[in-house]
Each structure stands twice: as C-alpha cells, then as structure tokens.
C-alpha positions in Angstrom: 0.0 0.0 0.0 2.8 2.5 0.9 4.6 1.7 -2.3 1.4 2.3 -4.3 0.8 5.6 -2.6 4.4 6.7 -3.1 4.2 5.9 -6.8 0.9 7.7 -7.2 2.2 10.8 -5.4 5.4 10.8 -7.4 3.4 10.6 -10.6 1.4 13.6 -9.5 4.6 15.4 -8.6 6.1 14.7 -12.1 3.0 16.3 -13.7 3.3 19.3 -11.3 6.9 19.8 -12.3 5.9 19.8 -16.0 2.7 21.9 -15.5 2.2 25.1 -17.5 -1.5 25.5 -16.8 -1.1 29.0 -15.4 1.5 31.8 -15.4 3.1 30.8 -12.1 5.5 28.4 -13.7 7.2 31.4 -15.4 10.4 32.7 -13.9 10.5 30.0 -11.1 13.3 27.6 -10.3 11.4 24.6 -9.1 7.9 23.4 -8.6 7.0 22.5 -5.1 4.7 19.4 -5.2 4.8 18.6 -1.5 6.7 16.4 1.0 6.2 13.9 3.8 4.8 10.6 4.8 2.5 9.0 2.1 0.5 7.4 4.9 0.3 10.6 7.0 -2.6 11.0 9.4 -2.2 14.8 9.2 -2.0 16.8 6.0 -0.8 20.4 6.3 -1.8 22.7 3.5 -0.3 26.2 3.2 -0.8 28.9 0.6 2.2 29.0 -1.8 5.9 28.4 -2.0 8.3 31.3 -1.1 11.8 32.0 -2.2 13.5 29.2 -0.3 10.9 26.7 -1.3 11.3 27.7 -5.0 15.1 27.2 -4.7 14.9 23.8 -3.1 11.6 22.4 -4.5 10.4 21.5 -1.0 7.6 23.1 1.1 8.2 25.2 4.3 12.0 25.2 4.3 12.6 28.9 5.2 11.8 30.7 8.4 8.2 29.5 8.3 9.4 26.0 7.9 11.7 26.2 10.9 8.8 27.5 13.0 6.6 24.7 11.7 9.3 22.2 12.7 9.3 23.8 16.2 5.5 23.5 16.4 5.6 19.8 15.4 8.3 19.2 18.0 5.9 20.4 20.7 3.7 17.4 20.0 6.6 15.0 19.5 6.4 14.8 15.7 8.8 15.5 12.8 7.8 16.7 9.3 8.6 13.2 8.0 5.6 11.9 9.9 3.1 14.4 8.2 2.5 15.5 4.7 3.0 19.2 3.8 1.7 20.8 0.6 0.4 24.1 -0.7 -2.6 25.4 -2.6 -0.4 26.4 -5.5 2.7 24.6 -6.6 4.9 27.4 -8.0 6.0 30.6 -6.2 3.9 33.7 -7.0 6.0 36.7 -8.1 7.3 38.6 -5.1 5.4 36.3 -2.8 2.1 37.9 -3.7 -1.2 36.1 -2.9 -2.2 33.5 -5.5 -4.9 34.7 -7.9 -8.2 32.9 -8.4 -7.3 31.4 -11.8 -3.9 30.2 -10.4 -5.7 28.5 -7.5 -8.2 26.9 -9.9 -5.3 25.6 -12.1 -3.7 23.8 -9.2 -7.0 22.5 -7.6 -6.9 19.1 -9.3 -3.4 18.4 -8.1 -4.3 19.1 -4.5 -7.5 17.0 -4.9 -5.5 14.1 -6.2 -2.9 14.4 -3.5 -5.7 14.5 -0.9 -7.3 11.4 -2.3 -4.1 9.4 -2.3 -3.0 10.4 1.2 -6.6 10.1 2.7 -5.6 12.0 5.9 -7.5 11.9 9.2 -6.9 15.6 9.7 -6.4 18.4 7.3 -4.6 21.2 9.1 -5.1 24.4 7.0 -2.4 27.0 7.4 -3.7 30.4 6.7 -6.8 31.9 5.0 -6.5 30.5 1.5 -6.5 26.8 2.4 -9.1 27.4 5.2 -11.5 28.9 2.7 -10.9 26.1 0.2 -12.1 23.5 2.7 -14.6 25.6 4.6 -15.9 28.9 3.4 -14.9 32.5 2.9 -17.7 33.4 5.4 -15.4 32.5 8.2 -12.6 34.6 9.7 -9.4 32.7 10.6 -9.1 34.9 13.7 -12.2 33.2 15.1 -12.0 29.8 13.3 -8.5 28.8 14.2 -8.2 25.9 16.6 -11.8 24.7 16.1 -12.0 21.4 14.3 -14.8 20.7 11.8 -15.7 17.0 11.8 -17.3 15.6 8.6 -16.9 12.9 6.0 -14.6 10.8 8.0 -12.0 13.4 9.0 -11.4 16.8 10.6 -10.7 20.1 9.0 -8.5 22.0 11.5 -7.9 25.7 10.7 -4.6 27.2 11.9 -2.8 30.5 11.3 0.0 30.4 8.7 3.4 30.2 10.5 4.5 33.3 8.6 1.7 35.2 10.2 3.0 34.3 13.7 6.5 35.3 12.7 5.2 38.7 11.5 2.9 39.1 14.6 4.5 37.5 17.7 1.2 37.9 19.5 -0.2 35.0 17.4 2.4 32.6 18.6 0.5 31.7 21.8 -2.5 30.7 19.6 -0.4 28.8 17.1 1.3 26.8 19.9 -2.0 26.2 21.7 -3.6 25.0 18.4 -0.9 22.6 17.5 -1.0 21.0 21.0 -4.6 20.1 20.3 -3.8 18.2 17.1 -3.3 14.8 18.7 -6.7 15.1 20.4 -8.3 15.9 17.0 -6.7 12.8 15.4 -7.9 10.7 18.3 -11.4 12.1 18.0 -11.5 11.3 14.3 -10.5 7.7 15.0 -13.1 7.4 17.7 -15.8 8.7 15.4 -14.8 6.4 12.6 -14.9 3.4 15.0 -18.2 4.3 16.6 -20.3 6.2 14.1 -21.3 4.5 10.9 -22.6 7.8 9.5 -19.1 9.4 9.9 -17.3 8.0 6.9 -14.9 9.4 4.3 -16.4 10.6 1.0 -16.8 7.8 -1.4 -15.4 9.8 -4.3 -12.2 10.7 -2.4 -12.4 14.4 -3.1 -11.5 17.0 -0.6 -14.6 17.9 1.5 -15.9 21.3 0.6 -19.0 23.4 0.9 -20.8 21.4 3.6 -22.2 23.3 6.6 -19.4 23.1 9.2 -19.7 22.1 12.8 -18.5 24.1 15.7 -17.4 27.3 13.8 -18.8 30.7 14.5 -19.2 33.3 11.8 -17.9 36.2 13.8 
C-alpha cells in the first residue's frame, strides 16, 4: 500500500513539475509538489511556495518551515511523519497572494494528493486553504483551533506560520492550536470506529461546501 501511494504521489509530482497551466511556472526555479509521509494522518496545507521553497523544491524550508518544525516538536512529531503541501505549486512573483485562476489551475493536483493520502486531519495553514475546505464566510481569527468533523475526517484551521512570525502575538494561539492536534486525530479515529454515518467521502475528493460544525461566523 505504501509503495502504491508513493508511486501515485510521485506521478502527480512529475505532472506538477511539468505543469504550465497558469503563469506561475514562469520565472521560477522549481515546482514544489509537497513532501512527507505518504501514509500521514495529518495533511498540512499552506498557501504557496516562497523564495527558499522555490530554490529547493520543498515546502516550508525557510523561516516559516523552521517554525513549523518547532511546532511539530511540541507534539513529539517530525515533518517526515506528516505531509505538507500548498494550494499552488509554484512561487507567485514577489510572494504575492495567489490569484483565483492560479488556485483553480492547481486545484486538481491538490485534490489528487488528498485522495491518495486520505488523511484523518487536514490542518489548513492560513486563510486560503481554510477557505478552500470551509468557506470565505469565516474569519481565521475566530475559526483557528476549532476542528470541523465531517466525511470521516477533521478540517482544522490554523494560522499560517508566517503570520505568527510577523505578529508574535499570534504565537500563543499557534502553539495552543498545535498542541490540540493529537486530540483531534484521536477524535476522528473514535468517530470512525463508533459512528457509521461518519465516513470518508466515497469519491475521495476533498470535502468542501458542507455546513461546518463548531465554527462561528464572527
């Protein structure tokens, strides 16, 4: 099974490296498909690669990556035990926000990676990935740290590590939220074992657009 998943993810990565479906591939050094355990229980999804990620072809290897490593260490984990990806797979110019058509162009790659990994928890890092899995009606300042359980897994909004580096006042929230992740994983396993109605989507697509549990609008 692991070999099959690894082969499938590498095939997706090869297509990402060759992708020219949007302008983002222009003037970049490397695509950044993703990295981690093909059997990961936790899938972290950020926004887009930055300078260091573009240089190395790996996600979260700059300052944000070092902070993410620190956060994982708080719960006794290493990045090799999770899977880390981004909404878009090439670096936007000057680290600007990805545009709607760029997000749309990368959507099928993210959906395919999601289906192969089949995580118990999707930890969204920042606004863009949170809105993809939940809704743009929600503000991350209120939604962070509140798991949404549905379709056999949890969506777990978190701030982006870069936001905590820019605003040290967010670090307490980031560290409190990461410390809850093992409990969220355990709760997903409990629900899968005890609730026949709590099951992964049959088509394997990333869960979107359902009314979320536990989140407040404001």
